[in-house]
Backbone bond lengths (Angstrom), bond angles and torsions (degrees), N, CA, C in turn:
res aa  C-N    CA-C-N  psi(-1)  N-CA   C-N-CA  omega(-1)  CA-C   N-CA-C  phi
1 X - - - 1.453 - - 1.525 109.46 -
2 X 1.315 114.87 146.73 1.453 119.66 176.55 1.530 109.68 -84.66
3 X 1.303 116.04 167.73 1.459 121.16 178.58 1.526 109.58 -61.01
4 X 1.322 116.50 -40.13 1.468 120.26 179.30 1.530 110.54 -61.22
5 X 1.325 116.86 -43.35 1.468 120.44 178.74 1.523 111.53 -64.18
6 X 1.335 116.07 -41.98 1.465 119.97 178.59 1.524 111.15 -63.82
7 X 1.325 117.10 -42.09 1.460 120.18 178.88 1.527 111.56 -66.06
8 X 1.309 116.95 -36.44 1.468 120.60 176.81 1.519 110.38 -64.98
9 X 1.325 116.62 -41.24 1.457 121.14 177.86 1.530 110.61 -63.68
10 X 1.320 116.45 -44.01 1.463 120.72 178.06 1.513 109.99 -62.23
11 X 1.327 117.64 -40.87 1.459 121.34 -179.89 1.530 111.14 -63.66
12 X 1.325 116.77 -41.33 1.473 119.85 177.82 1.525 110.89 -62.63
13 X 1.326 116.11 -44.55 1.466 120.29 178.94 1.526 110.89 -63.97
14 X 1.306 116.48 -39.49 1.458 120.81 179.09 1.525 111.23 -66.54
15 X 1.332 116.72 -38.82 1.470 120.05 176.57 1.532 110.67 -61.28
16 X 1.323 116.14 -41.94 1.465 120.22 178.00 1.535 110.37 -65.31
17 X 1.324 116.86 -40.96 1.460 120.71 176.86 1.527 110.62 -60.13
18 X 1.322 117.26 -44.67 1.458 120.72 -179.42 1.529 111.57 -64.50
19 X 1.327 117.58 -36.39 1.476 120.08 175.72 1.528 110.51 -64.88
20 X 1.332 116.62 -42.36 1.465 120.47 178.93 1.526 111.03 -65.35
21 X 1.309 116.56 -41.00 1.462 120.42 177.90 1.527 110.05 -62.74
22 X 1.332 116.54 -39.24 1.467 119.99 177.36 1.520 112.06 -61.44
23 X 1.335 116.81 -41.73 1.469 119.85 178.41 1.525 110.87 -66.41
24 X 1.321 116.69 -41.68 1.466 119.89 177.35 1.531 111.37 -63.43
25 X 1.308 114.83 -38.00 1.462 119.92 -179.25 1.526 111.32 -60.87
26 X 1.316 116.51 -36.42 1.463 120.21 178.64 1.525 111.15 -66.02
27 X 1.310 116.61 -31.23 1.458 120.57 -177.77 1.527 112.45 -87.27
28 X 1.316 117.13 -33.19 1.469 121.19 -174.15 1.534 111.26 -116.00
29 X 1.284 117.37 50.20 1.467 120.99 -175.23 1.519 111.95 -60.90
30 X 1.325 114.33 141.07 1.445 120.88 170.90 1.512 116.83 79.70
31 X 1.303 119.06 -6.51 1.462 118.27 -178.75 1.531 109.77 -76.76
32 X 1.317 114.36 145.02 1.464 120.47 179.50 1.526 110.70 -60.42
33 X 1.310 116.31 -41.79 1.462 120.22 -178.74 1.528 111.09 -62.40
34 X 1.327 116.96 -39.43 1.473 120.16 179.97 1.518 111.04 -67.25
35 X 1.329 116.73 -38.62 1.471 119.33 177.55 1.524 110.36 -64.40
36 X 1.337 116.42 -37.53 1.464 119.43 178.28 1.526 111.19 -65.92
37 X 1.328 117.03 -41.83 1.470 120.61 178.44 1.523 109.98 -63.11
38 X 1.327 117.82 -42.19 1.473 121.94 179.36 1.531 109.49 -62.81
39 X 1.326 116.70 -44.52 1.466 120.57 -180.00 1.527 110.45 -63.27
40 X 1.325 116.86 -43.47 1.470 120.32 178.81 1.529 111.48 -63.05
41 X 1.317 116.80 -40.55 1.469 120.28 179.22 1.529 110.29 -65.29
42 X 1.335 116.66 -39.84 1.463 119.73 177.81 1.527 111.27 -65.19
43 X 1.324 116.45 -38.18 1.467 119.94 177.11 1.524 110.79 -64.36
44 X 1.323 116.62 -39.83 1.467 120.09 177.01 1.526 111.16 -61.04
45 X 1.332 115.79 -42.74 1.466 119.68 179.59 1.526 110.13 -61.21
46 X 1.335 117.46 -44.31 1.463 121.23 178.57 1.526 111.19 -64.31
47 X 1.317 116.57 -40.62 1.464 120.25 -179.30 1.521 111.76 -65.34
48 X 1.318 116.91 -40.52 1.471 120.29 178.48 1.525 109.80 -65.97
49 X 1.325 117.60 -38.00 1.467 120.49 177.52 1.528 110.58 -63.66
50 X 1.328 117.13 -42.13 1.465 120.50 177.52 1.521 111.18 -65.20
51 X 1.323 116.34 -39.92 1.458 120.93 178.84 1.526 110.84 -64.44
52 X 1.304 116.62 -39.42 1.470 120.76 178.15 1.530 110.19 -63.09
53 X 1.340 116.66 -43.51 1.470 120.23 178.32 1.524 111.03 -62.97
54 X 1.328 115.97 -42.56 1.466 119.87 -178.43 1.523 111.83 -67.20
55 X 1.326 117.04 -31.95 1.463 119.85 -177.44 1.515 112.46 -75.72
56 X 1.317 117.20 -13.59 1.464 120.22 -179.54 1.515 112.22 -81.30
57 X 1.319 117.01 0.88 1.455 120.57 174.91 1.504 111.60 102.77
58 X 1.327 115.83 166.06 1.461 120.05 -179.63 1.516 110.66 -68.11
59 X 1.306 115.12 137.07 1.464 120.66 -177.88 1.528 109.67 -94.08
60 X 1.296 116.85 99.31 1.465 124.89 175.79 1.523 113.29 39.00
61 X 1.297 116.11 49.45 1.458 118.84 175.53 1.518 108.67 -87.36
62 X 1.321 115.32 138.46 1.454 119.81 178.47 1.514 108.58 -94.18
63 X 1.293 115.80 130.57 1.457 120.53 178.20 1.520 108.74 -92.10
64 X 1.308 114.70 140.42 1.454 119.78 176.11 1.518 108.72 -78.33
65 X 1.316 116.63 146.42 1.461 117.98 177.80 1.525 110.15 -69.07
66 X 1.317 116.08 147.82 1.458 121.20 178.80 1.522 109.95 -72.87
67 X 1.308 115.60 141.04 1.456 121.29 177.84 1.520 107.63 -105.39
68 X 1.302 116.31 126.02 1.456 121.32 -179.94 1.521 109.01 -85.38
69 X 1.316 116.01 129.32 1.465 121.36 177.91 1.516 107.12 -105.55
70 X 1.320 116.89 122.50 1.470 119.13 -175.95 1.527 111.49 -70.69
71 X 1.321 115.13 154.62 1.462 121.76 178.45 1.526 112.22 -84.58
72 X 1.312 117.97 -9.54 1.460 120.52 -178.92 1.520 110.07 -69.57
73 X 1.321 117.88 147.85 1.468 120.85 -179.39 1.527 110.96 -65.01
74 X 1.324 114.65 150.95 1.463 119.77 176.50 1.525 109.97 -71.21
75 X 1.301 116.11 158.20 1.464 122.19 175.20 1.525 108.02 -67.90
76 X 1.328 118.26 119.55 1.464 122.47 -176.42 1.526 112.42 -64.66
77 X 1.330 118.41 -19.32 1.462 119.85 179.12 1.529 111.05 -68.53
78 X 1.310 117.42 -14.45 1.466 120.22 176.63 1.526 111.38 -69.87
79 X 1.310 117.15 -22.20 1.455 120.90 -172.79 1.523 113.77 -110.10
80 X 1.310 119.21 12.50 1.467 120.77 -175.71 1.520 112.89 -68.42
81 X 1.303 119.63 -28.36 1.463 121.52 -176.77 1.528 113.03 -94.01
82 X 1.320 118.05 6.88 1.461 120.27 -178.45 1.524 109.94 -113.76
83 X 1.317 114.31 154.95 1.467 120.23 176.40 1.522 108.91 -91.28
84 X 1.323 116.35 152.22 1.458 119.59 171.90 1.515 106.91 -71.64
85 X 1.281 116.47 126.17 1.454 120.26 -174.91 1.520 111.01 -59.33
86 X 1.310 115.07 123.38 1.451 120.46 178.06 1.512 114.11 81.02
87 X 1.335 118.82 -9.17 1.460 120.90 -177.21 1.518 112.37 -109.52
88 X 1.314 117.66 -13.69 1.456 120.82 -177.29 1.516 111.25 83.86
89 X 1.317 114.74 -176.71 1.465 119.90 -178.75 1.533 109.81 -74.68
90 X 1.312 116.06 156.04 1.459 120.78 -176.17 1.530 112.99 -67.89
91 X 1.326 117.49 -31.80 1.468 119.57 -175.09 1.535 112.64 -92.09
92 X 1.300 118.89 6.07 1.466 121.96 179.16 1.519 109.93 -117.50
93 X 1.328 115.63 156.49 1.453 121.73 -179.67 1.530 109.68 -114.84
94 X 1.290 115.91 151.69 1.465 120.95 177.30 1.517 109.25 -71.59
95 X 1.331 118.11 148.38 1.475 120.16 -179.61 1.505 112.52 -66.56
């Protein structure tokens, strides 16, 4: 099965779940548990919609060009004014 077919199947099952939740809601009005089930079902519906959008591919996103970092060592003069982290300055000794 393709992703589209799987998402369609999930959507059909979710629609049936939402119909069942609606029928239960009519019978069990006002209960905390029923409100939680309704909220969870609504979250599932939103999640499936987001998943469907994401599966349709990237929407005109621009990719940044890759930056090549050379393997050559950096110029050590760039680091003369900094301390080695955790080691202190080069010209000083630990107590």
